[in-house]
C-alpha positions in Angstrom: 9.6 4.9 9.8 7.2 2.7 11.7 7.9 1.5 15.2 7.2 -2.1 14.1 9.4 -3.4 11.4 7.7 -4.5 8.3 8.4 -7.2 5.7 11.3 -6.3 3.4 11.0 -6.4 -0.3 13.8 -9.0 -0.4 11.9 -11.5 1.8 8.4 -10.9 0.4 6.9 -13.8 -1.6 4.0 -14.5 -3.9 1.2 -11.9 -4.1 2.9 -9.6 -1.6 6.1 -9.6 -3.7 4.0 -8.7 -6.8 2.4 -5.7 -5.0 5.8 -4.6 -3.7 7.3 -4.8 -7.2 4.4 -2.8 -8.6 4.8 -0.1 -5.9 8.5 0.1 -6.6 7.8 0.7 -10.3 5.1 3.2 -9.6 6.4 5.1 -6.6 10.1 4.3 -6.6 9.8 2.5 -3.2 7.6 0.1 -1.3 5.1 2.0 0.8 5.7 1.7 4.5 2.1 0.8 5.4 2.2 -2.1 3.0 5.4 -3.4 4.6 3.5 -3.5 7.9 0.3 -5.0 6.5 2.5 -7.8 4.9 3.3 -9.1 8.4 -0.1 -10.6 8.3 -0.9 -11.9 4.7 -4.7 -12.1 5.4 -4.8 -8.4 6.4 -2.6 -7.5 3.5 -4.9 -9.2 1.0 -8.0 -7.6 2.6 -6.4 -4.1 2.4 -5.3 -4.7 -1.2 -8.9 -5.9 -1.9 -10.3 -2.7 -0.7 -8.0 -0.6 -3.0 -8.7 -2.9 -5.9 -12.4 -2.5 -5.3 -12.1 1.3 -5.4 -10.1 1.2 -8.6 -12.4 -1.3 -10.3 -15.6 0.4 -9.3 -14.8 3.6 -11.2 -16.8 5.6 -8.6 -13.8 7.6 -7.5 -11.4 9.0 -10.1 -7.8 7.7 -9.8 -6.5 11.3 -9.3 -9.0 11.8 -6.4 -7.9 8.5 -4.8 -4.3 9.7 -4.9 -5.2 13.1 -3.3 -7.2 11.3 -0.6 -4.2 9.1 0.2 -1.9 12.0 0.4 -4.3 14.0 2.7 -4.9 11.0 5.0 -1.2 10.4 5.2 -0.6 14.1 6.0 -3.3 14.0 8.7 -1.7 11.0 10.3 1.8 12.5 10.2 3.0 10.0 7.7 5.4 10.9 4.9 3.9 9.9 1.5 
């Protein structure tokens, strides 16, 4: 749980709502960091652009990206 409340799935609109819905389908929940990023749509779009760039580049296998996400979350004390 973050100290700053994020955007709820129910109030999210447009692109943010689409990403939230995709996360719900993939992970079973909306990721907490994305709820926080969604407070500022320009930051949310930039962060999503970075992840989309990683996925589209094909330079890092999808499985490795997932492992890196889990490791970074662990190092930061965040539940993933």
